[in-house]
N, C-alpha and C positions, 0 to 999 in steps of 0.2 A: 846191300844191307839185308839183315835177317828178315825173312818173310816178304821182302819187297815184291818179288815176282808174283807171289800169291795175292798180295794186296792189289797189285796193278790189275789183276783179273777179277777182283772182288767187286761186286756191285751191292752196295748197302741198300737194303730194302727200305724205302721211305713211303709210308702210307699216310696220305693226308686225311685229316679229320673232316668229318662231315660239316664242320662249322662253316665251310666256304661253299655251301650249296648242298652238302649231304652226300656227295658221291666220292668214294675213296679213290677213284681212278680218274678224276677230273684232270685234264692236262693243264700243267702249270704254265703261266706266262713267263717267257724267258726274259731275264734281265739282260741288257745289252752285252755287258762284259763284267769281269771281276773289277772291283774298284778299290782303290787304295787311298788312304787319307793323305792328302798333300801336306808335306812338311811335318807329318806326325812322327816321323822317325828321328827327328832332330830336336834336342832340347833347346830352349831359348839360350842365347849366348850369355845372359846375365844370371843363369841358374847354375849352381854347382853341378859338376859332372856326377852322374849317378852310376852305381854299379848295376850291370845287367840291362836288358832291354826286353820288350814284349813284341811278339808277332802274333796277332789274333786273326785267325782265319774264320770269318763270320759265316754262319749257316743261314741266317735270316736276312734276305735282301731288304725287307721292309724295315729292318733295324739299322741299316747301314748309315743313314744320315745322322741319326742320334748317336750311334756308336762312334762315328768319326769325331763328333763334337766332344764326347766324353773322353776319348783318347787324347785329343788336343788339350783339354782342360787338365787332365792328369799329368801330362808332360810339362805343362806350364807350372803346375803346383809342385812337382817333385823332381823334375829334371830327367825322369826316366823316359827314354824314347819308347813310344807305343805306335806300332804300325798296325793298321787294320786293313785287311783285304777281304772283300766280300765276293764269294763265288756266285756266278750266275745261277738263277733259280733252276733247280733240277740237275745242276752239274757239280754239286758239292763233292760227291765221292771222287769224281774224275780229278777235280782241282786238288783235293786233299792228297790223293795218290801222287800227283805230279809234284806238289810242293814238298812233300815229305822226302822225296828223293833228291832234294837239292841241299846245298849248304845254306845255312840260315833258315832252316825249316820252321814252320809255325811252332810257337810255344804254347798257344792255346788253340784248341780245335774242338769240333763237335763230333760226338759219337751218338748215333740215333737210337740204337737198340742192341739187344744181345748179339745179334748177328754181326753188327759192326764191331762190338767189343771183341769178338773172337778174332777178327782181323787185326785189331789195333792194340790188343792187350799188352804186347811187348813194348809198345810206345806210349803207354799210359801210366803216369805216375800214380802210386797208391796215395790217395788223398785222405786216408784214415787219420784222424787226429789233428788235421790242419785247422788253423783258425777259420778258414772258409767253410769247412765241413761243420764246425762248431756253430755256425750261424744258421744252419738249416732248422726249419720247424718240422720237417718230416724227411724220412729216408726212403719213402715209397717210390720216388721217381728216379732214384740213383741206379747206377749200373755197377754190379759187383761181379768179379770173376769167380772161377771155381774155387779159388783159395780163400774167398771171402773178402778180398781186398776191394776197397772203394776206388773204382777206376774212372768214374765219370759222374758228375753231380748234375741232377736235373734242375735247371735254373728257371724254368717257366713251364706252365701246363695249362690245359683247358679241361673243363668239367661239364658233365651233363647229369641230369637227374629229373626230378618232377618239380616243375615250377608251380607255385601255389599263389592264388589270389587270396591273401590273408583277410582282406576286407570282406569278401564274399564268404569265406570260411566262418568268420565271426557272425555274419548275418544268419548263417545256417545253424548257429548255436554251438560252434566248435572252435577249438583253438589249435594252433600249431603244436603246442606242447603235448597234445593228446596223441600225436602220430609218432610212434617210435619203432614200429615194425609192421609187417604185412597185416597182421590181425587187426591192429588199431587203424591202419589205413583203410582196410576193407570196412570196418565198422562205421567210420566217418563217411566214406564214399557211398556205402549202401544207404545210409540215412539221408544224405543229400539227394541221391537219385530218387528215393522213395517220396521225397517231398518237393521234387523239381517243379511240378506244376504250380505249387503255392509259392515257392521261392523265386521262380522266374529264371532260374539257371540250374544247370546239372553239375554232376561231379567232374567227369572227364571230357575234354575236347575230343573230337573224332580221331580215332586211330587210323588215319588214312593209309591205304596201301597203294595209292597211286605212286608213280616213280618219284614224284617231288616230295614224298613223305615217308615212303616205305623204309628208307635207310635208317629212320629212327628206331625201327623195330628189328629188321633183319641184320642191322649192324649194332646199334646202341643197346637195344633191349636184349638182343642175343648175347651181349657181353656178360649178362648176369650169369647164366648157366655156364658159360665158358670160363669166366673168371673163377668161380668156385671150384669147378672141376680141375682147372689147371693149378689152382692153389693147393688143393688136396694132393694132387699127383706130382707136384714139384716141376711142372712143365716150364722150361725156360727157352724153348725154341719151337718152331712150327712142328706139330706132331702129324704123323701120317694118318692117324685115326683118332677119333674121340669116342667117348662112351655115352655121352648124354646123361650123365649122372643126375643133373639138376634140371632136367627138362620139365618135370612136374612143377617145379617152382616157376619156370617160365610160363607154364600154363596158368598158374595162379594169377599172375599179374596181367597176362593177356586177357583172361576171362574178365577180370575187373575192368580193364580198359574198354572192352566192347559191350559189357553189360550195364555198367553205371555211366552211361552216356546217352545223349539225345540222338546220336547218329545211329542210323539203321545198319546193323552188322552185315546185312546182305549187300550193302552198297559201298562198302569200304574200298573196293578195288578202284573206285573213281574219286574217292575223297582225297583232296590235295593237301599239301603242306600249308598253303596260304589259307585254306579253309579252316584248318585246325588252329592256326595262329590267330586268325580273326575271331574265332569262337572264344578263345581265351582273352584276347586283347579287348574285345567288346563286352566282356563281362557275362558271357553265356556259359562259362565253365570255370570251376574252381581249380582244376588240375590240368597240367599240360606238360608232357614229356619233351624236353629239349635241353639246350646247353647254355653256357655262359655267354655265348655269342648272340643270344636272343635279347639280351638286356637292352641294347641300343634300340632295337625295333620296338620293343614294348613300351619304353619310356619316352621315345622321341615324340615331340609335339607334332611333328609332321606325319606321324603314323597313328599310334594308339594313345600316346600321352598318359600312360599309366603312372600313378604315384609310386615312386620307388619304395616308399614306406609300406605300400600295400602288396608287395610281391616278395617272395622268398623262394629258395630252392632247397629241397630235401632229397635225401637218398632215394633210389629206387628199391623198394622193399618187395621181396617175393617169397618170404616164408622160410629162409635158410636159418638154421640155428645160429644164434649170436649176431644176427644182422642188426640188432639195436646198437651195435658198436661200429657200424659201417658209416663211411663218409660218402661223398659224391663219387661218381665214376670219373676218374681223372687220369690223365696220361700226357705224355710228351714224347717228342723225338729230339728234344733240345737238351743236351747234356754236355757240360764243360769237361774237357779232358786236358791235362797238362802233359806236354811231350817229355817223357822221362829221359829221352836221349839228348835233350838240350843241355847247354852249359848250366852249371849249378847256379850261377848268378842270374841267368835268364829264367830259370825255373822259379827262383825266389821272387824275381821281379814280376813274373806272371801271377803267382799266388797273391802277391801284394796288390796288384791291380784289380783282380777279381774281388778281393776282400774289400777294397775301397768302393767298388761298384755297389756292393750290397750293404755297406754300412754308412757311407757318407750321405748325409741328408739330401743334398741336391742331386747327387748321382743316382741314389736309389729311387728318388722320385721320378727321374727320367726312366729308369728301368721299369718301374711299375706302369707308368704312362704308356710305354711302348709295348710291353710284353704282357700286361694284365696280371695274371696270377703268378706270383713269384714266392717261393717257400723259404723266405729268410726273415729272421727275427726283427731286424731293425729297418726293414723296408716299410714305407708307409702303406696304409690300407688303400686298396683300389676303390674307386668310386662305383665300380660295378657291384651291385648288391649281391649278385649270385656268387661272385668271387669272394666277397666278404663272408658269405654264409659258408662256403667251402673251406675257407681258411679257419673259420671259427670251429668247424668240426674237427679239422686236423689238430688245431691247438688244444682241443678237448680230448685228444688221444684217440679219436676215431681212425680206423684204417681206411686208406684210399682203395676204392675198387678200381684197380688199374685196367688198362685197355687190352684185354685178352683178344678182342676181335682183330687186333693187328696181325694175328697169326693166320687169319682166314686164307685158305688156298683158293686161287682162281676166283677172287672175291665176287665179281659181278655175277658169274654163273651160279655160284653157291647161293648168294642172296636171292637171286631170281627164283630159284627152286624153293627156297624157304617161303618167300612171299606168296608164291602160287599155292603152297600147302596151307599157309595161314589164311589166305583168302577163302579157300574151300571150307576150312574149319570154321571160320567166322560166320559164314552163311549157314552152316549146319554143324554146330559144336558137339559132335558125337565123339565117343571114345575111338571109334574106327577112324574118323578123320584126324583125330589127334595123333594116332599112330602114323598117319601119313606125314604129319609135321615132324615127328621123330625120325622117320626114314629120311626125309629131306635134310634134316640136320646132321644125322650121324652117317648114314650111308653116303649122302651127298658130299660130306667132307672128304671121305676116303676116295670117292670118285674124282673130285676136283683136285685133290692132292696128287693122285696118280696122273691126271691129265697135265698138271702143271710141272710135274717132276719126271715124267717119262716112265 
C-alpha cells in the first residue's frame, strides 16, 4: 500500500501535557493489551440490517470502558456494527501502522499532530463540509494539510491560563471585567500588591522554579512567545531555530509574577508547586497560573474546598498587540480522522457514528464526562468551571493560543537551561541577566535541536 513502508518506520511524536504532574517526558503506564468491545461488531438479531460498519481504533485507554458502552448502545439503536479497539498506552502508533496494513482496517483513528498528518494524509478523508465539522465551535484544534483540507478534527482539549480568586479580587476593589490585556492585568495586580498588608493577601502566588513547579513557566509560560512567533512565521513543524521575537513580552509577564507576589524572588529555586497551589487555595493570592486539571484539587472538600463560583480562568496576557481577542492556551493530541481508503458505506457509517456521539444528549453527556473540554455545539457544558470559561471565550470568537511548546527539541534539557537562566534573573533582574534568558531560549533551542537531530 502507498506509503506503508514509510509509515511503518514513522514514530508519531506524542508529548504529554503537564496536567499529569507537569513533566512532558513522564513515562506512561502501559495498558495490558489492546481491548475490543465484546459483541460490539454484531447488531442485535431483532434489528434491521444496516449498511456499513465502524471500526474505531481508540487512542485514549482511559476512554475505553465508556466508549465500548457507547458503541454497544449505538449498535442496539441503529443496527450498525461498531467495533472499538483500544491500543495499549504508548503503543498507538505501532498499533495503527499494523492495523492499517490489514484487511478491515480501522475506519476511525487518531492523528496527534502535524507530523502524524504528514504520514497519514493519503489515508485521511477530507472532512470539510461534513455535518460533523459543522458541529464544531472552533477550528483551532483541527489538522489541515498543505492543500487546506480538513483531515482530522480535534475532539477534546485541555487548557491553561491564569486562575483567579474572584472573591478576593472583589475584596480588593476590582472585577474580572477590568482585565482584558496585559496593561489592565498589571494595573490590577500592582494595586493589590501595593495594598497586600492591608488586604491580607497578595496578587500572585509564588512562581516556583523548583522541579515540581518550573514546568509551568519553562513549558506553559514559554508557550506565549513561541505561539506568537510561530503564528507570525507560519510554523507548522519543529523548527531548527527560533528568533525570540516575543521574549520581551515573556519578560513582561514574568516580571509581574515575581514582583507582585509575597514570595521572595531570590528563593524561587526552592519554591514548589504545592506551595504555590496552597497559597492560592488558602486565599493568600488572587492569581495562580495553572490549568483546567487544577479544578478538582481546588474545589475538593478533601483539599481546599473553594467555592466554584469564586474562581475563574482568564488568558495569560503579556502585552502582544490584539491579545484582548485571545482565549486560553489550549491544545490536544486527540484528533479524529476517517480512513479514506475504507468502503464508502463504512466511511458514511463512521461519520454517522461520530455525529451521533457529539449530538445525542445521552452520548454527548458521556463524552463530556470522560473527556472534559469538547468543542461541539450540542454537547452539554462541563461542570469544570475552567472549561466553561474556556468554552465561553471560544464561543465569543476569541482565538485559542495553541500549544507551540509541543515543538520544543530535547525538551528536558532545553527547559532546564531556561529555568537556570530564569532563576538567576529573578534573583537579580538586570538587563544583562535577561540577555542570558534570551540566550538560553534562542541559542539553547538550536543546540538542543542539533543534539536531538544529529
